[in-house]
C-alpha positions in Angstrom: 24.5 14.8 91.6 21.3 12.9 91.3 19.0 13.4 88.3 15.3 12.8 88.5 13.2 12.7 85.4 9.5 13.4 86.0 7.3 11.8 83.5 7.8 9.0 80.9 6.6 9.0 77.3 9.0 9.7 74.5 10.5 12.8 76.1 11.1 11.3 79.5 12.7 8.1 78.1 14.8 10.0 75.5 16.2 12.1 78.4 16.7 9.0 80.7 18.3 6.9 77.9 20.7 9.6 76.7 21.8 10.6 80.2 22.0 6.9 81.2 24.2 6.2 78.2 26.5 9.2 78.7 26.8 9.7 82.5 24.9 6.8 84.0 28.1 5.3 85.5 28.8 8.6 87.3 25.4 10.0 88.4 22.3 8.2 89.6 19.3 8.7 87.4 15.7 7.9 88.3 12.6 8.3 86.3 9.2 8.7 87.9 6.1 7.9 85.9 2.5 6.7 86.4 0.8 4.2 84.2 -2.5 5.9 85.2 -1.4 9.0 83.2 -1.6 8.7 79.5 0.8 10.3 77.0 -0.1 12.5 74.0 2.0 10.6 71.6 2.1 13.1 68.7 5.7 12.6 67.8 5.5 9.8 65.3 7.2 11.7 62.4 10.8 12.9 62.7 13.6 14.7 60.8 17.0 13.4 59.9 18.7 14.6 63.1 17.0 11.6 64.9 19.7 9.5 63.3 22.4 11.4 65.3 20.5 10.8 68.6 20.0 7.1 68.0 23.6 6.9 66.9 24.8 8.4 70.3 22.7 5.7 72.0 24.2 3.0 69.8 20.8 1.7 68.7 20.8 -0.8 66.0 18.7 0.6 63.2 17.1 -2.6 62.0 16.2 -3.5 65.6 14.9 0.0 66.2 12.7 0.0 63.1 11.3 -3.4 64.0 10.6 -2.6 67.7 8.8 0.7 66.8 6.9 -0.6 63.8 8.7 2.1 62.0 9.0 3.1 58.3 11.4 5.4 56.5 10.7 9.1 55.7 12.1 11.1 52.8 10.2 14.3 53.5 6.8 16.0 53.9 4.2 16.1 51.1 2.2 19.3 51.3 -1.2 19.1 49.6 -3.4 22.1 48.9 -1.4 24.8 50.7 -0.4 27.0 47.8 -3.9 26.4 46.3 -6.4 23.6 46.7 -5.2 21.8 43.6 -1.4 22.2 44.2 1.1 20.1 46.0 4.8 20.2 46.7 7.3 18.3 48.8 9.8 19.5 51.4 12.3 16.7 50.8 15.3 15.9 53.0 18.8 16.5 51.8 20.2 18.6 49.0 18.3 20.0 46.0 20.6 19.9 43.0 24.4 20.4 43.4 26.0 23.8 43.9 28.2 25.0 41.0 31.0 27.5 41.6 30.3 30.2 44.2 26.5 30.3 44.2 23.8 27.8 45.3 22.2 25.5 42.8 18.8 27.1 42.8 20.1 30.2 41.1 20.8 28.2 37.9 17.3 26.7 38.2 15.9 30.2 38.4 18.0 31.3 35.5 16.6 28.5 33.3 13.1 29.3 34.6 13.5 32.9 33.5 14.1 31.5 30.0 10.9 29.5 30.1 12.0 26.1 31.6 9.3 24.8 33.9 11.1 21.8 35.3 10.0 21.4 38.9 12.4 21.9 41.8 11.6 18.4 43.1 13.2 16.9 40.0 16.6 17.9 41.4 16.1 16.2 44.7 16.9 12.5 45.1 14.7 12.2 48.2 11.7 13.9 46.4 12.0 11.7 43.3 12.4 8.5 45.4 9.3 9.5 47.5 7.3 10.0 44.3 8.1 6.4 43.2 7.6 4.9 46.7 11.1 3.5 46.7 13.8 3.7 49.4 17.3 2.5 50.3 19.8 3.8 52.9 22.8 2.9 50.7 23.8 5.0 47.7 22.5 3.1 44.6 25.3 4.7 42.5 28.3 5.4 44.7 31.1 7.8 43.8 28.8 10.2 41.9 28.4 13.9 42.6 25.1 13.3 44.3 25.1 11.0 47.3 22.5 8.8 49.0 19.1 10.1 50.0 18.7 11.8 53.4 16.0 10.2 55.5 14.3 10.1 58.9 11.6 7.8 60.4 8.0 7.4 61.1 7.4 5.3 64.3 5.0 4.6 67.1 5.9 7.0 69.8 4.8 4.7 72.7 6.9 1.8 71.2 9.9 4.1 70.9 9.5 5.1 74.6 9.4 1.4 75.5 12.4 0.6 73.3 14.4 3.4 75.0 13.3 2.3 78.4 14.8 -1.2 77.8 18.1 0.4 77.0 18.0 3.0 79.7 17.4 0.4 82.4 20.4 -1.6 81.1 22.5 1.6 81.6 21.4 2.0 85.2 18.4 4.2 85.0 15.9 3.3 87.8 12.2 3.6 87.1 9.7 4.4 89.8 6.0 3.8 89.4 3.7 6.4 91.1 1.6 9.5 90.8 3.2 12.7 92.0 1.0 14.5 94.5 3.4 17.2 95.9 6.6 19.0 95.0 9.0 20.0 97.8 11.2 23.2 97.4 14.0 24.7 99.3 13.0 27.7 101.4 16.1 29.7 100.5 17.1 28.8 96.9 13.6 27.9 95.7 15.1 24.8 94.1 13.0 21.6 94.0 14.2 19.2 96.6 11.9 16.3 96.0 8.7 15.0 94.6 6.2 13.1 96.8 4.3 10.2 95.5 0.7 9.2 96.3 1.9 6.4 98.6 4.1 8.8 100.6 7.4 8.0 99.1 9.7 11.0 98.5 12.1 11.1 95.5 14.9 13.5 96.2 17.3 14.9 93.6 19.7 17.7 92.6 18.6 18.2 89.0 15.0 17.6 87.9 13.9 17.2 84.3 10.2 18.0 83.8 8.7 15.7 81.2 5.2 15.9 82.7 3.5 17.1 79.4 1.1 20.0 79.1 0.7 20.1 82.9 4.3 21.3 83.3 4.2 20.1 86.9 7.7 21.4 87.9 8.7 24.1 85.4 5.2 25.8 85.4 3.3 24.9 88.6 6.3 24.7 91.0 8.9 27.1 89.4 6.5 29.6 87.8 8.0 29.9 84.4 5.3 31.6 82.4 4.0 30.4 79.0 4.7 32.6 76.0 1.6 32.5 73.8 2.2 32.4 70.0 -1.4 31.8 68.9 -1.5 35.2 67.1 0.7 33.6 64.5 -0.1 29.9 64.9 -3.9 30.0 65.5 -4.6 26.2 65.5 -5.6 25.2 69.0 -7.2 21.8 68.6 -6.5 18.4 67.1 -8.4 15.2 66.5 -6.2 12.0 66.2 -7.1 8.5 65.0 -5.2 5.6 63.5 -6.5 3.6 60.5 -5.7 0.4 58.8 -2.7 0.3 56.5 -3.0 0.5 52.7 -0.5 0.0 49.9 1.8 1.4 48.8 3.7 2.2 52.0 4.7 5.7 51.2 8.0 7.0 52.6 6.7 10.5 53.3 4.6 12.3 55.9 1.6 14.0 54.3 0.1 17.4 55.4 -3.1 18.2 53.6 -4.7 21.6 54.0 -8.3 21.5 55.1 -11.1 24.1 55.7 -9.8 25.2 59.1 -6.3 23.7 59.4 -4.5 20.6 58.1 -4.5 16.9 58.3 -1.5 14.7 58.9 -0.9 11.2 57.6 2.0 9.1 59.0 2.4 5.6 57.6 3.8 2.9 59.9 4.3 -0.8 59.2 1.1 -1.8 60.9 -1.2 1.2 60.6 -1.5 4.8 59.5 -1.5 7.7 62.0 -3.9 10.5 61.1 -4.9 13.7 62.7 -6.7 17.0 62.0 -5.0 20.1 63.4 -7.5 23.0 63.4 -8.6 26.4 64.8 -11.7 26.1 66.9 -12.8 29.6 65.8 -13.6 28.2 62.4 -14.8 24.6 62.9 -16.4 22.7 65.8 -14.8 19.6 67.4 -17.6 17.4 66.0 -17.2 18.8 62.5 -13.4 18.3 62.7 -13.8 14.7 63.7 -16.3 14.1 60.9 -13.9 15.7 58.4 -11.0 13.5 59.6 -13.0 10.3 59.5 -14.2 11.1 56.0 -10.6 11.5 54.7 -8.9 8.3 55.9 -7.2 5.8 53.5 -8.3 2.8 55.5 -10.8 1.7 58.2 -10.6 3.8 61.4 -9.2 1.8 64.3 -11.1 3.7 67.0 -12.8 7.0 67.6 -11.0 10.3 67.1 -9.1 11.5 70.2 -9.4 15.2 70.9 -6.4 17.3 72.0 -6.3 21.0 73.1 -3.2 23.1 73.0 -1.8 26.6 72.7 1.2 27.2 70.5 4.1 28.7 72.3 7.0 28.1 74.7 8.0 28.5 78.3 9.6 31.8 79.2 12.5 29.9 80.8 13.1 26.3 79.7 15.6 25.9 82.7 14.8 27.6 85.9 16.5 26.9 89.2 17.3 23.2 89.1 14.5 22.3 86.8 14.8 21.7 83.0 11.7 21.2 80.9 11.6 18.9 77.9 8.8 17.9 75.5 5.3 19.4 76.0 6.3 20.8 79.4 8.7 23.2 77.5 6.3 24.3 74.9 4.2 23.2 71.9 4.8 23.8 68.2 2.3 21.8 66.1 3.8 18.8 64.2 3.6 20.5 60.8 7.4 20.0 60.2 7.8 17.1 62.5 9.9 19.0 65.1 8.5 17.7 68.3 11.0 14.9 68.8 13.8 17.1 67.6 13.2 19.8 70.2 13.5 17.1 72.9 16.7 15.9 71.3 18.0 19.5 71.1 17.2 20.2 74.7 19.0 17.1 75.8 22.0 18.0 73.7 22.3 21.5 75.2 21.8 20.1 78.7 24.7 17.7 78.2 26.8 20.6 76.9 26.0 22.6 80.0 25.8 19.8 82.5 26.7 21.2 86.0 29.6 19.7 87.8 29.5 21.3 91.3 26.3 23.2 91.5 24.1 25.0 89.0 25.6 28.2 87.6 23.2 31.0 86.5 25.5 31.6 83.4 24.9 28.1 82.2 21.1 28.4 82.8 21.1 31.7 80.8 23.0 30.1 77.9 20.7 27.1 77.8 17.6 29.4 77.7 19.1 31.6 75.0 19.9 28.6 72.8 16.4 27.0 73.2 14.6 30.3 72.7 16.5 30.9 69.5 15.7 27.5 68.2 12.0 27.7 69.1 11.6 31.1 67.5 13.3 30.1 64.2 11.1 27.0 64.0 8.1 29.2 64.8 8.9 31.4 61.9 9.2 28.5 59.5 5.8 27.2 60.5 4.2 30.6 60.2 5.5 30.8 56.6 3.3 27.8 55.6 0.2 29.5 56.9 0.9 33.1 55.7 1.9 32.0 52.2 -1.3 30.0 51.5 -3.4 30.5 48.4 -6.8 29.2 49.7 -10.1 31.0 49.9 -11.6 29.8 53.2 -12.0 32.3 56.0 -9.4 30.6 58.2 -6.8 30.8 55.5 -7.7 34.3 54.5 -7.1 35.4 58.1 -3.7 33.6 58.1 -2.7 35.3 54.9 -3.6 38.8 56.3 -2.0 38.4 59.7 1.0 40.5 60.7 4.1 38.2 60.8 7.3 38.6 62.8 9.9 41.0 61.4 12.4 38.1 61.3 10.2 36.3 58.9 9.4 39.3 56.8 13.2 39.9 56.3 13.7 36.2 55.2 10.9 36.4 52.7 11.9 39.8 51.2 15.5 38.7 50.9 14.4 35.7 48.8 11.9 37.7 46.8 14.6 40.1 45.7 17.3 37.9 44.2 16.6 34.4 45.5 19.0 34.7 48.5 18.5 32.7 51.7 20.7 33.1 54.7 21.0 30.7 57.7 22.2 32.1 61.0 23.9 30.4 63.9 22.4 27.0 64.7 19.1 27.7 62.9 17.5 24.2 62.3 16.1 24.6 58.9 18.6 24.9 56.1 18.5 27.2 53.1 17.2 24.3 51.0 14.3 23.8 53.4 13.2 27.4 53.1 13.7 27.3 49.3 11.3 24.3 48.9 8.5 25.8 51.0 8.7 29.3 49.5 8.8 28.0 46.0 6.2 25.4 46.8 3.8 28.0 48.0 4.5 30.4 45.1 6.9 32.8 46.6 9.3 33.4 43.7 12.2 35.8 43.3 12.1 38.7 41.0 15.6 37.8 39.8 18.6 35.6 40.5 22.3 35.9 41.2 24.2 37.4 38.2 26.8 34.7 38.3 24.2 32.2 37.1 24.5 33.7 33.6 28.3 33.1 33.5 28.3 29.5 32.1 26.0 30.4 29.2 22.5 29.1 28.6 23.5 25.9 26.9 25.9 24.9 29.6 23.2 25.7 32.3 20.7 23.5 30.5 23.2 20.6 30.2 24.2 21.0 33.9 20.5 20.8 35.0 19.8 17.9 32.7 22.8 15.9 34.0 21.5 16.2 37.5 18.0 15.1 36.6 19.4 12.1 34.7 21.7 11.0 37.6 18.8 11.2 40.1 16.5 9.2 37.8 19.2 6.6 37.4 19.6 6.3 41.2 15.8 6.0 41.7 15.5 3.2 39.1 18.0 1.2 41.3 16.0 1.6 44.5 13.6 -1.1 45.8 10.0 -0.6 46.9 9.8 0.9 50.4 7.8 -2.0 51.8 10.2 -4.5 50.2 13.2 -2.7 51.6 11.7 -2.8 55.1 10.9 -6.5 54.7 14.5 -7.2 53.6 15.8 -5.2 56.6 13.8 -7.4 58.9 14.9 -10.6 57.3 18.6 -9.5 57.5 18.2 -8.8 61.2 16.5 -12.2 61.7 19.3 -14.0 59.8 22.0 -12.2 61.9 20.2 -13.3 65.1 20.1 -16.9 64.0 23.8 -16.7 63.0 24.8 -15.6 66.5 22.7 -18.4 68.2 23.7 -21.3 66.0 27.3 -22.5 66.4 29.3 -22.9 63.2 
C-alpha cells in the first residue's frame, strides 16, 4: 500500500518520519506540502511521552536539542488560577514515594490534618529542581528510593519539523511541493483516490493521512467527518502569539498565567521565549488581548502578535474510509497542558498498531476511533478542571466556575473530595499524580484520607515525610543550572563530532 501524507508542519513530518522509520522499506510514503501555506506552530511545549517517540526514531537527544533550539521542561507553572496571588506546579514524575498499600499523598493529607502545611511540591524532585532553575537528565544520587527527574522539552515546532524531515527523507519518504486544488474519490467506496496539485499533477495513494491543519481538507471537506464542538466547556476561541527576546535564568518550566479573560503561556527556548494569550472573545477584544500580551513579556517583542481563531473540539471520526486525521485536522485542545504534540504521537501509535495489511477493515477503523475519542475526552476533562476550579473574580472566570461540567469529571472530583482517592482508567493520559497536583493546586481538598495512613503513627509519618524532603533537597543541590547543562550538552556533542572526524 502507498501512504500519502497531506500537509507538513510538525504533525505531517512526525507521521512521515515515524512511518518511514518503521515501514519505509516496505511501503512507499509521500508527503505533499506547499511552502505557500504557513503552519500554526503552537506545539512548542511537550510532555514526557515525547521521549518515547524520539526514541523510536532513534534521534540523538543532544543533536535534537541543538537542532530545535530546545530546552528541558520539568512541568507547568500555574500562576493565578486558584486565586490571583496563588501559584502551583504540575510537575512531571512522582510526588513522594508510596508506602505500603496506599499512595503517598494520603500520608501527606494525614500530616496536613494535624497542622503540617508543607507544600505538595516539596515532595517532587521535578518541582523542586524547577524552583531552583536546575536540571540534569542523570540521577544525581543513584540507588536511592527516588530516581531521576522526569522531563520533556520546549522546542521550536518549525525546526522540529525540519529536523524530522531530514531523517524522514533518509528513510525513503518522498516530499512533493505543491498546493492541492482537488481531491479525487472512488465512486463506489467513497475512498480518496488521489489529490490533484495546482500544476495538474495527481498524487495517488491507498491510505491518506490528513495533516492539513484547521482546514481538514480530507477528513472534513472530502470525507464529511463532522466537528464535535466543546466550547461549552472550553470557551476560549482566540489566541495572540508573539516571541520575545530571551532573559535569564532559562527556566525549565512552561508557565501558564491566568489573565482577565483566559491565560498566557510562556515557553523558554535557547534563543527566544514563546508567548501567547489564549482568551474568550466574549470577554475581551482582539486588540485588548494583544495589548495585554505585549504588556506582560519578559523581553523585547520580536514582532507583532499573530492572531489565531479556533473552536475546542474534535472530529466525529478521526479515521473515515481511507483517511486518518492528525494534528489540527483531527481536533483542537488548547495547549494548557501541552498535549498537542502528544495527540499527534498517540494517533501515529494507534495507526501503527492497526496498520492495514490487505485493505482497510471497518473493525480496525472503529477501534482507532474509539481509542482516540477516549483519549480526547479524558484530556478534555482534565483541561476543564483548570477552568472550573478557579478562584478568580472576573466575569469570564465566574462563568467558568458556574458552568455545568461533564459527569465523568464530576465523579473524579467528588471521589477525591471524599477521601482523597483518584482512579485512572484504561489508557487515560494523565496519571493520578497529575490530577492530584491540579486539584490540590486549585484548592480542591479531601474531607479525609485513607484510614491506613494512621497505621505507622504520627511520629513515623513525620519522619517518613521529612526523609523524602531531605533526599530531594540533596539531589537538587547536586544539579547544575539549566542553561549551564544545555551548554555542557552542546559541548559534549561537539567534542564527539570532532572525535569521529579526527583520526587517532
